[in-house]
N, C-alpha and C positions, 0 to 999 in steps of 0.2 A: 607535561616534562615525566619521562617515563621513568620509574625509578629500578631494575632489575632485568637482567638480564642474564640467558642459562645458553651456550650453544657452541660447546665445544671447544678447541683451542681459539683463545682473546684478546691480541697481547697487545696497547698500545705504547703509540709517541704524543710523548705531550710536554709540549716546548712550551719557555715561558715567550711573547712577546716584545722582549727587554736588549736584543740586540740582533743582527742577522744571524740568519741559518752557520753556525761555526759545524770544521767538520767532521769535527768526534762530535755531531747532533746527528748530522749524515750517518756517518758508519752506524749510531744507536736506531737511526729509524731502518739499514735495509737491512739490520738485526734482526729487528721485528719483523718487517717485512716478509727476509727468507725462512723463517722460523712458521710465521702463521701460512704461508705461500705451501711449502714443505706436509705442514701437519690437513692442510684443505681446510682452513680456520681465520677466522678473522683477524685484521688491521684496522684495530682505528686509529684518526689524530686526537686528541683532544688539545686545545688551547689554552693553558692556566695561565692565563691573566689578571689575575690577583693583584698584586704587581702595580699597583698604579702610577706610585710614585718611581721607578724607573722605566716606565712604560716609550719603546720607541714608534713613533706612528705607521717608519713602514715597514717592521720589520713582522709581520701577522704574512704581506704579501708575498715581499719575501723570503720565508719558510713555504710557503704555499705553491710557489714559482717554483723553485729549489727542488721543492721534490716529485716535482713535474719532469722537470727537465730531466733528472736521475730517470726518472720513469719507474718510478715507490708510488701506484695507486693505491687510496687506501679507499676500504670498503664502506667507513661508515663516518665523520665528522663536516668538518665546511665545507658548504657546499657542494656536497652528497646527504647529510639528509644518515637517516638510519634511528634504527630500533631507540636508542638512546638518548634520543636529542634533549634540552640542548646542550653539542660542545666546546660551550664555552665557559670556566669553571664562575668564569662574572654572571653570568644570568642563571646562576644556580644555589649561589647567596642564601637563598634558605631552605635547602635541604641541609648546608651545612649547621648554619640554627640549627633546628632539630637535630642535630645529633652533637652539635654541641652541646645543647640543653641534658639531650642524655648522657653527657657523661657527668656533667655538675651535680646528678640527680644520682647517680650509680655513686658517688665520691671518687670522681675517680678525676677529676677535673674541677675548677676553680676560678675565680674574679679575686683579679689585683687592680689597683684601684693606685696602684706605684705612679709618682709623675717621672720625670726624665731625668729631674734634683735628687727623688729618692735615688734612685738606680745607680745615681754617682755616685750620692754616702754610699748606698753599700756595696761598693764597688771599690773604696777608698778606706772604707771600716776593715776589711775583711784580706787585700791585696795583702798588710802586712802578717797576718795572719797563718796561727800550721796550717788551716785549709787548706787542702792540694789547686785546688781552684775557685776564682772566682763569680759561678755563678747564679743563675737564681734558682737551687735546688733547696731540700728538704734539710740544710739545712736555715742557708740565707733568707729563707720566705718564712722563715717563725719571727722574725724582723723587722718586717717590711706588711703593709697596708694594705692585705686578702681576705678574700670570704675564712681564712682557716683560723685567721690572727681577729676580724673582727666580729661584735654578737652578732648574731642574728637578726636582727632591729636595724643594727646601724645598717649593713649588705642593704638590708632592704629597702633602706630609704633611700641610699646613694643609690642604686639601682631606679627607686622608683625617681630622683631630679633628674637620671639621665646624666651622672657623672661619668668623667669619662672612665674608660674600663679597654680590661682583654682580660680574654677566657686565657688561661692555663694548663697542661697536660700536668696529675699531681701525681710524679712519681715514687715507688718506696725502695729506700734503698737497700744496699746486702742482697738485692736478688738477680740473677744468673739472668738473660733474653738471652734464649740462643735460638735459633733458626738453618736453613739446609738453603743454601746456598751451591746453584748450578753447578757454576765455576769455582766457587773456592768451598764449596765440601760443608764439611758443617764451622758455623762462625758463630759467635759466646761472647755480650757484653756485661760487665757490672753494670746495676742499674747506677749504683755509686758513684760513676763516671757523668750520668745524663741530667742531662737540668729539665731544667720544669717549659717543656717548651708552651712560648706562647703558639694557642691554634685559633684564637679569635681576634684581631686586630684592634685598636682603638677607634674605626672608621666599619667594623662590624665585617672587615672582610674577613676570608679564614687564609689563613694560611697554608702557604705548599704540605705541606705537611698533614694537616686536617682533610683538606677538600682534595688531594690524591688518592686519599683513603678512604675516603668515602664513592667516589668518581669510580675507580679501580674497581669496589665491591658492589655498587651498582649497575654497575657499566659488566660483570660481568667478568675482568680481568682473572687471565688464569696466572698469568705468569708473565713479570712485573721486569722487565727487559733494559737497563740503564748504566746509568755512566759506573764507575768505582767510585767518582765523589762521595752519592750518595748512599755509600758502605754507614758511618759511621751513623747519619740517621734512619739507618734501619729498625737498630729496634726500638725509638721511639715509637715508628710504624706499628711494627710487628704490636708490641705493647695496646696501642688505638685498637687493633684490630679483636683482640682479646678483648678487652675494655668494653667494644662495642659488641661480645660475644658474637663474631664471627671468622668463618677460617681463614689465612692470609694467604695468597699468590702463590707461586713459588716466584723466589728471586735469583737474575741470576744481571751480577756483577761487574760489566765489560772493564776489560784495561786501557790504565792511562795513553792517551795518545801522546809520546813524548816528542821533542822538538831534536831536530838535527843534532841539537848542542847539550841533548837531555836538561830535565825538567819537562814541565808536562808545560802541555803546546797551549802557550796562551796569545795574546793579541801580540801583544809588551812583546817578547821574544819572537814572538814570528817578524815583527814588522824590522823587530833589526840585523833580524839576518834576512832582511831579502825575500821572503817565502808567503804565500796567500795562508791563510786561516780558514777566509770563510769560502763557504760554495761560490759566492758570487765572486770572490777576486779570484776561486780556481776559472772559475769560466772567463771572468775580462781577460786570464792567461792563457788562454785558450786552450785548455784543456778538453779534451771526450767525453759526455756523462758515462762513453757508457766502458773507459781504461780508469774512469774515479771510482768506479763502484768495482770494476774489477783490481782494485789496488787498495780499496777500502773495505771491501772483505777479505781481505789476505795480515791484516793491518787487530792481529787479535789473532785470528781463526788460520786453519789452516786445510785441505782433504783431504791429508793422512798421500796423500800419492804426486806426481811431482809436476803433474798438471799445474801451470798457472793463468791460464784466459780459457777464459767461463765467462756466457751470454747471463745472462740475470732470468736467464728462464734454468738454464744449468746449474747454478747458481744454489736457486731454490732447490733446483730436484738431491742437492747433496749437501747440505749445509744443515750443521746440526749445533748441540749451544755443547755437545761434549768435547768438542774440537776446540773450545773457545777455551786460549789460555787466561791465569789469571797475574804473568805481570807485564808490566808497560808494552807499548811497540815505537821503536822510535819513526816519522815521518821521515821516511829514503826517497827526495826528493827524484833523482836519479832515479829507483826507479819508478819512479811514477811516472818518470819521462820515459821513460821502456815499454810501459804500456800505452803511454798514448802512441809510442811510436807504429807501436807491432795495431792498433787497431785503425792507424793510416791508412796503413799499408792495404789494409783489410779490405779497404769502401773500395764499390767500384769507382772509376773516375769523376765520373760523373756528382755523383752521392759526395765526393768529395769536394770539386766545386759549389756543391752547394752548401755544405755547411762552411764555406771561405767563402761564402759572397756576402757578407755581415762586414768581413774587413777589405774587400776589394773595393766596396762601395766607398768605403771608409776611406779607404786608399786615391779610387776618384780611377779607379783600374775600370775601364770598359773594353774589351776584347774582343766581345762576343763568347758563344756557351760552346761551340763546337773548339773554339780556338782556345778556350782554356781548357775542356776536358783533355787537349791536347798535352798541353804544358800541365796542365797532375799528372797525366798520365806518364810523363819523365821524372817528372820531380818527385811523384809517390815514394816512393826505397828514402828519400836524400833529405825529409823533410821533417820533423820531431814537432811540429803545428801546423794546421790547413791556413793558419793567419801566416805562414811562414812561403804562400804560394804571392802573397801581396808586398810584402814586407823582403823578404833574403834573395828573389830572383827577379826583379823589376827587370832585370834587363829581357828578358823574353816580354815586355810592352812599352821599354822603349832605351834610347840608343845613351850607353854606357857616356857619363862628361866625364867621368875623370876612369885611374886606371890604377888596379892597386900594385902600391911604393914595390911589396917585395913580392910582388912577382913578375913586375920591369925587372929587378935588380939581378934578380933571378934567370929568365924564360927569353925577353931581351934582346937581339946582340944583332952585332954590326950591321951585321944582316940579313935581318929582320921584313925589314924595311921593302926591301927589292923582293926577296919570296914571294911577302904577301902583294907583293901589287901581281906577282906574276899567277899566283893561286886565283886574288877577282879576277882575273881578267879571261881563265879558264873555267871559271865558276858561269862568269857572262853567259859562256858557249851555253851551257848546257839548257838540254830543253825538255830535259827530264829531274829536277833540282831534287836529289831524293837522299840521304843518308846513304847510301850505300853511291852514288855515283858522287856524290861531293867527297868520300875517303877512296877512292879509287883515282880521284883529278887530283890529290895532296900528294900520294902514294906515287903517278904517276912523276911531279912536279920532282920529287925528293930524290926520285932513281933519276930522272935529266940533270938535275944541279950536283950529285952527289954526292946530298947529303944525310941522316939520317932525319925517319918523318917526325921525329919528334920536332924539330927547331924549326916547323912549319907549324903542326900542331898546337903549340902551347902558344903560340905569338897568340895564332890565328883567334887562341882559343878569347885571350885578354881582348883582343882585338872585336869580338862580336860580342862579348857579356861582361869589359871590364875587374873582373876575378881568374884567377889563378887558379880554379877549381868548378864545380859541376857536374850535372849529367856526362852520359856518353856527348864529342863534338860535333860529329858527323848528326845526329840524334837531334842535334836540340837547335842548329847549324838546318836542317832538314824542317823541326820549327819554326825557328824563328823567320823561315823564308831568303828565296837566293834577293832583294833588291833592301833589303834592311841589311843584310852581311855582307852583300859587298860592297852598301854607303857603310856600314861602318868597319870594315876591312880598309879601303880605303880614306876613311879618312885619322882609323891611327895612325897608319903608312906616311900621312902627310905628316901628322901632328908630333908623333913619335919617332920617327927619322930611321 
């Protein structure tokens, strides 16, 4: 088991497998990845799996799969290995015990034997007092069952008998804990507001606070880049570093991602608004990884220019923490959709088909690769998601069974059926069925019948596709093919009259 390393810039993404990868987690991983790549450093993935009560069976697989899908490859971690193995906190338990004992030995931590009932009574006792908060701290610990209040031989006896206990950090009140945050500049906390944090739980497993400090030190992490929600815990971490005689890394706390309606983007308010919140949900909604990554990069950071579209490699070339803001930023789904559209337009048509294939298969569409590429090329500028090829333009794959009501009211006239029958007859006679020939034929009929071309164009679109919008009519006709178009036109003329 490796215990230390020192290799330039080293950052880590350290998720807990207590749920599927949140979009905020992916942004944290992204910023760590970009920072390490620009600095020529190392990006470490560590699984912080000490919270067994909240463990979710498929969470780790979801995290690994989400990072892979987004293109965020890590240099050390599960399935990759590295000089600081193991990368699961559950496999590093003995390390934490050693450093917890060191904190006890130097007087910066202590054993606490309080039961759940003891803690509840303490909170009730102090709830109505003048104390500012009901924490287990320098005031309340004096009335609790711990190694600071019990005789030494009593503490020793309890430990030898295996009495249930935790280990708590001993906070001295009245001190100012200061540290510099790369995003927020100088930050300070009054130690009197800090509780005596549990470092080792009664099951012997460390809490996040001890484990992440020990691991960040032993793994040589130089920069801790994480979400704003961890900012209030940072003074405790700074104190643990100090008590163990270690130099803390640089800290950078990223701004919150807010929901479109305001407030932190949680699973609950995302569900209420009908928007994705986990990476899996964004994938299932049809977002491309390049678009989501590009969008997330701008949720808290800006390049200092008007440019908005970047590849992952280009982001790594320009990313810097000094351009990360401290204010929360709202998740703008409209903007995300715009990013998705830009990437869809940039794909070659065959790549668009490749990405849409799972959705096409699910919809039971088997039209042949060449035909699908032609459809993709025609629809590329008009779709927001690759899945739209399967569910928003089915008229390329099957005859319409009904027709857009509003379109009929507006576009289907008394003479429409007659004009379409005439058009179908002319199309039947074409040897070269191209968009140009189809357009020339239509305009010839319009001239003969002394009507505007639109009198034929709009009902023809309804007949062929069932809807009143879409790509160029004549290019659509060419792709769908002569026989299918004539069949559809004749049916519409007959059904609609």
